[in-house]
C-alpha positions as CSV (number, residue, x, y, z in Angstrom):
1,R,-50.7,-75.8,6.0
2,E,-53.1,-76.6,3.1
3,A,-54.6,-73.2,3.0
4,A,-50.9,-71.4,3.3
5,D,-49.7,-73.3,0.7
6,A,-52.7,-72.5,-1.2
7,Y,-52.0,-68.7,-0.6
8,G,-48.3,-69.3,-1.9
9,R,-49.4,-70.4,-5.2
10,L,-51.8,-67.6,-5.3
11,I,-49.3,-65.0,-4.4
12,E,-47.1,-66.5,-7.5
13,L,-50.0,-66.5,-9.9
14,K,-50.8,-62.8,-8.7
15,R,-47.2,-61.7,-9.5
16,Q,-47.2,-63.3,-12.9
17,T,-50.5,-61.5,-13.9
18,G,-49.3,-58.2,-12.5
19,A,-51.5,-57.8,-9.7
20,D,-51.6,-54.6,-7.4
21,A,-48.5,-54.6,-5.2
22,A,-50.8,-53.8,-2.1
23,A,-53.1,-56.8,-2.9
24,V,-50.1,-59.2,-3.2
25,T,-48.5,-57.7,0.5
26,D,-51.9,-58.5,2.0
27,L,-51.8,-62.1,0.6
28,H,-48.3,-62.5,2.2
29,Y,-49.7,-61.2,5.4
30,T,-52.6,-63.9,5.6
31,R,-50.1,-66.5,4.5
32,A,-47.9,-65.5,7.4
33,K,-50.8,-65.8,10.0
34,L,-51.8,-69.3,8.7
35,L,-48.0,-70.5,8.6
36,K,-47.8,-69.3,12.4
37,K,-51.1,-70.8,13.2
38,C,-50.0,-74.2,12.0
39,G,-46.8,-74.0,13.7
40,A,-44.4,-73.3,10.7
41,L,-42.6,-70.6,12.3
42,D,-39.7,-70.0,10.3
43,E,-41.7,-69.6,7.0
44,A,-44.1,-67.3,9.0
45,A,-41.1,-64.9,9.9
46,T,-40.1,-65.0,6.4
47,A,-43.7,-64.2,5.0
48,Y,-43.7,-61.2,7.6
49,E,-40.3,-60.1,6.2
50,M,-41.8,-60.1,2.9
51,V,-44.7,-57.7,4.1
52,L,-42.4,-55.5,5.7
53,A,-40.0,-55.2,2.5
54,A,-43.2,-54.0,0.4
55,D,-44.7,-52.0,3.2
56,P,-42.2,-50.8,6.0
57,S,-44.9,-49.1,7.7
58,H,-47.0,-52.1,8.3
59,E,-47.2,-52.2,12.1
60,L,-48.9,-55.4,12.7
61,A,-46.6,-57.4,10.7
62,A,-43.4,-55.5,12.6
63,Y,-44.9,-56.6,15.5
64,K,-45.6,-60.4,14.9
65,L,-42.0,-60.5,13.4
66,A,-40.7,-59.3,16.9
67,A,-42.5,-61.9,18.6
68,L,-41.1,-64.5,16.2
69,R,-37.1,-63.4,15.7
70,G,-36.7,-61.1,18.3
71,G,-36.6,-57.1,18.0
72,A,-37.6,-54.0,19.5
73,A,-41.5,-53.8,20.6
74,T,-42.7,-52.0,23.8
75,S,-46.5,-52.5,23.7
76,M,-49.0,-54.3,21.4
77,P,-50.1,-52.2,18.3
78,A,-53.6,-50.6,19.1
79,E,-54.8,-51.6,15.8
80,Y,-54.1,-55.1,16.6
81,V,-55.8,-55.3,20.0
82,V,-59.2,-53.5,18.6
83,K,-59.2,-55.8,15.7
84,L,-58.5,-59.1,17.9
85,Y,-61.5,-58.4,20.1
86,R,-63.9,-57.0,17.6
87,S,-64.4,-60.7,16.5
88,Y,-63.7,-62.1,20.4
89,A,-66.0,-60.0,22.4
90,G,-69.0,-62.2,21.7
91,K,-67.3,-65.4,22.9
92,F,-64.6,-63.9,25.4
93,D,-66.1,-64.9,28.4
94,E,-67.0,-68.4,27.6
95,H,-63.7,-69.0,26.2
96,L,-61.7,-67.8,29.0
97,R,-63.4,-69.6,31.7
98,G,-64.0,-72.7,29.9
99,A,-61.2,-73.7,27.5
100,L,-58.4,-71.3,29.4
101,R,-59.5,-71.7,32.7
102,Y,-59.1,-68.0,33.5
103,R,-58.7,-67.0,37.1
104,T,-56.8,-64.0,37.3
105,P,-59.8,-61.8,38.7
106,E,-60.4,-64.5,41.7
107,V,-56.6,-64.5,42.6
108,M,-56.1,-60.7,42.2
109,W,-59.4,-60.3,44.5
110,E,-57.9,-62.9,47.0
111,C,-54.8,-60.8,47.2
112,L,-56.4,-57.6,47.8
113,R,-58.8,-59.1,50.6
114,R,-55.6,-60.1,52.4
115,T,-53.8,-56.8,52.2
116,S,-57.1,-54.5,52.5
117,S,-58.7,-54.1,55.8
118,G,-62.5,-53.9,55.3
119,A,-62.4,-55.4,51.9
120,A,-62.9,-59.0,53.1
121,A,-66.1,-58.3,54.9
122,G,-67.8,-56.7,51.9
123,E,-67.4,-53.1,53.4
124,V,-66.9,-50.1,51.1
125,R,-63.1,-49.8,51.4
126,W,-62.4,-47.6,48.5
127,S,-63.9,-44.4,47.2
128,L,-63.1,-44.0,43.3
129,A,-61.5,-47.3,41.7
130,A,-60.4,-47.8,38.2
131,D,-60.3,-51.1,36.2
132,L,-57.8,-50.7,33.6
133,G,-58.1,-52.8,30.4
134,C,-61.5,-53.9,32.2
135,G,-62.4,-56.1,28.9
136,T,-66.1,-57.5,29.5
137,G,-65.9,-56.6,33.0
138,L,-64.9,-59.9,34.9
139,V,-63.2,-58.0,37.7
140,A,-66.1,-55.6,38.4
141,P,-68.6,-58.2,40.2
142,L,-65.6,-59.1,42.5
143,I,-64.7,-55.5,43.6
144,R,-67.9,-53.7,43.1
145,S,-69.5,-54.1,46.6
146,S,-66.2,-52.5,48.0
147,C,-66.2,-49.2,45.9
148,R,-68.4,-46.5,46.0
149,R,-67.5,-45.6,42.4
150,L,-66.2,-47.8,39.9
151,V,-64.9,-46.7,36.3
152,G,-63.6,-49.1,33.5
153,V,-61.6,-48.6,30.6
154,D,-60.4,-50.2,27.6
155,L,-59.1,-49.8,24.3
156,S,-61.8,-52.1,22.3
157,P,-65.2,-50.6,21.9
158,D,-66.7,-54.2,21.6
159,M,-65.2,-55.1,25.0
160,V,-66.6,-51.9,26.2
161,A,-70.0,-52.5,25.0
162,K,-70.1,-56.2,26.5
163,A,-69.1,-54.7,29.9
164,R,-71.9,-52.0,29.8
165,E,-74.3,-55.1,29.7
166,R,-73.4,-55.9,32.9
167,S,-74.6,-52.6,34.5
168,I,-72.1,-52.6,37.0
169,Y,-69.8,-49.7,36.3
170,D,-70.5,-46.2,37.0
171,E,-68.7,-44.8,34.3
172,L,-66.9,-46.7,31.0
173,D,-64.5,-45.0,28.4
174,V,-62.9,-46.6,25.5
175,S,-59.0,-45.4,25.3
176,D,-55.4,-46.4,25.4
177,I,-55.2,-46.8,29.4
178,V,-51.9,-44.4,29.5
179,D,-53.6,-41.7,27.6
180,W,-56.6,-42.4,29.9
181,L,-54.7,-42.1,33.0
182,R,-52.8,-39.1,31.9
183,A,-56.1,-37.4,31.0
184,Q,-57.3,-38.2,34.7
185,A,-54.4,-36.7,36.1
186,E,-55.1,-33.4,34.3
187,T,-58.4,-33.6,35.5
188,G,-57.3,-33.8,39.1
189,A,-58.7,-37.2,39.7
190,S,-57.9,-39.0,42.8
191,F,-58.2,-42.8,42.7
192,D,-57.5,-44.8,45.7
193,L,-57.9,-48.2,44.0
194,V,-56.5,-49.0,40.4
195,V,-56.8,-52.6,39.0
196,A,-55.2,-54.0,35.9
197,A,-56.1,-57.8,35.5
198,D,-54.4,-59.6,32.4
199,V,-53.5,-56.0,30.7
200,L,-50.0,-55.5,30.9
201,V,-49.3,-58.6,28.3
202,Y,-50.3,-56.4,26.2
203,V,-48.2,-53.4,26.9
204,G,-44.5,-54.6,27.8
205,A,-42.6,-51.7,29.1
206,L,-44.2,-50.6,32.3
207,D,-43.0,-47.2,32.9
208,G,-45.9,-45.2,31.1
209,V,-48.7,-47.1,33.2
210,F,-46.9,-46.9,36.6
211,A,-46.2,-43.4,36.0
212,G,-49.7,-42.8,34.8
213,V,-51.0,-44.6,37.9
214,A,-49.1,-42.8,40.3
215,A,-49.9,-39.5,38.7
216,C,-53.8,-40.0,39.4
217,T,-53.9,-41.9,42.6
218,A,-54.1,-40.8,46.2
219,P,-51.2,-41.4,48.9
220,G,-51.9,-44.7,50.1
221,A,-53.8,-45.8,47.3
222,T,-53.6,-49.3,46.2
223,F,-52.5,-50.9,42.4
224,A,-53.1,-54.4,41.8
225,F,-52.2,-56.0,38.6
226,S,-50.8,-59.3,36.9
227,V,-48.0,-60.1,34.7
228,E,-47.2,-63.5,33.2
229,A,-44.1,-64.7,34.7
230,L,-40.7,-64.6,32.8
231,D,-38.7,-67.2,35.0
232,A,-41.5,-69.5,34.3
233,S,-42.0,-69.0,30.5
234,L,-38.1,-69.6,29.7
235,D,-38.6,-72.2,27.0
236,A,-38.8,-72.5,23.2
237,T,-41.5,-69.9,22.4
238,V,-39.6,-66.9,24.1
239,V,-37.5,-65.2,21.5
240,A,-36.8,-61.7,22.3
241,R,-35.8,-60.0,25.4
242,R,-35.8,-56.3,26.3
243,D,-34.4,-54.2,28.9
244,T,-34.3,-50.4,29.3
245,G,-31.4,-49.9,27.2
246,S,-31.2,-52.6,24.8
247,S,-33.0,-55.5,23.1
248,G,-31.9,-58.9,21.8
249,R,-31.7,-62.9,22.6
250,D,-29.5,-62.3,25.8
251,G,-28.8,-60.0,28.5
252,A,-28.7,-60.7,32.2
253,D,-30.7,-57.4,33.0
254,A,-33.7,-58.1,30.5
255,G,-36.7,-57.7,32.3
256,V,-39.5,-57.7,29.4
257,V,-39.8,-60.6,26.9
258,L,-42.0,-60.8,24.0
259,A,-42.9,-64.5,23.4
260,S,-44.0,-65.7,20.0
261,T,-47.3,-65.8,21.7
262,G,-47.5,-62.0,21.1
263,R,-47.9,-61.5,24.8
264,F,-45.3,-59.7,27.0
265,V,-43.9,-61.6,30.1
266,H,-42.0,-59.8,32.8
267,D,-39.3,-60.5,35.4
268,E,-40.2,-59.7,39.1
269,S,-37.4,-57.7,39.7
270,Y,-38.0,-55.7,36.7
271,V,-41.8,-55.2,37.9
272,R,-40.2,-54.2,41.3
273,A,-37.7,-51.7,39.8
274,Q,-40.3,-50.0,37.6
275,A,-42.9,-49.6,40.6
276,A,-40.5,-48.2,42.8
277,V,-39.2,-45.4,40.0
278,A,-43.1,-44.5,40.0
279,G,-43.1,-44.4,43.9
280,L,-45.3,-47.4,44.3
281,T,-44.4,-50.0,47.2
282,V,-44.8,-53.5,46.5
283,V,-46.9,-55.1,49.7
284,H,-47.9,-58.6,48.2
285,V,-46.8,-60.9,45.1
286,E,-48.5,-64.0,44.5
287,R,-47.4,-66.8,42.1
288,S,-50.2,-68.7,40.4
289,A,-51.7,-70.3,37.4
290,L,-53.7,-67.5,36.1
291,R,-54.9,-69.2,32.9
292,Y,-54.1,-72.5,30.5
293,N,-52.7,-72.7,27.1
294,K,-53.1,-75.6,25.1
295,G,-53.6,-77.5,28.2
296,K,-50.5,-76.0,30.0
297,P,-50.7,-73.8,33.2
298,V,-49.7,-70.1,32.3
299,L,-48.1,-69.0,35.5
300,G,-48.2,-65.2,36.7
301,D,-47.3,-62.9,39.3
302,V,-50.1,-60.9,40.8
303,F,-48.8,-57.9,42.7
304,V,-50.3,-55.3,45.1
305,T,-48.7,-52.0,45.4
306,Q,-49.3,-48.9,47.5
307,R,-48.7,-45.6,46.5
308,L,-46.0,-43.7,48.7
309,A,-47.3,-40.5,50.4
């Protein structure tokens, strides 16, 4: 809080001395982040509004304001993801496994074992597998022995560099996952397994990802993914709801929520509906504590789907 107040005084001083407007805008943005970090959410939102008043094209401020006060947002800005993991990649595994008690890969693997014959015995079950949003490669050790070829893709070059150190993937790409799926479809790729662990919390609207998966998978292919559960997240941190046609704080059909954490949470019925549109059949759903945040479990759903013939 003291740091945020110090920035407030600095902003006033810069105004009085006629400082460059862009510099003042940057100070407002930094102050907004500090205010959010100390829990002063209304003041943080006001600070983000000041950023946008000076620079309406400031994508990160718009996204973070949407998370605090509600508004239209269908995915996390790519710039934000890249910057976030540039500094986080080196300590990512330790933080997730330790402080956050992250276990999405293990839950997903158990779901795959139950629904895919041969996987439980460690047999090669899938010829070509894709790990969407692979991060540092936490899913790969679990599925590697069941895949003849394993490809990973992530938006963050720093995370991909860490994944490459594992020497598990046959190929690693740096790309937005929807763009990557589209490119794979254009080359005629035919995956029989696609996984996305703790990725869709950054995406929000699922139609693009689901359509992309359907376009580059073979009939009968398996697509396993996780989402944070909407019905388990209806608390004071949830501020914005979206459905396919509108956004706002209310609305019975809202299936995607942008929380003040900046992560999206999804309603099971919304996920099922979007999967059906893409020609994906849900064969298994499991509710579990996928990680912890501030000592409290974050409940999520792990889905296993199959592409229709």
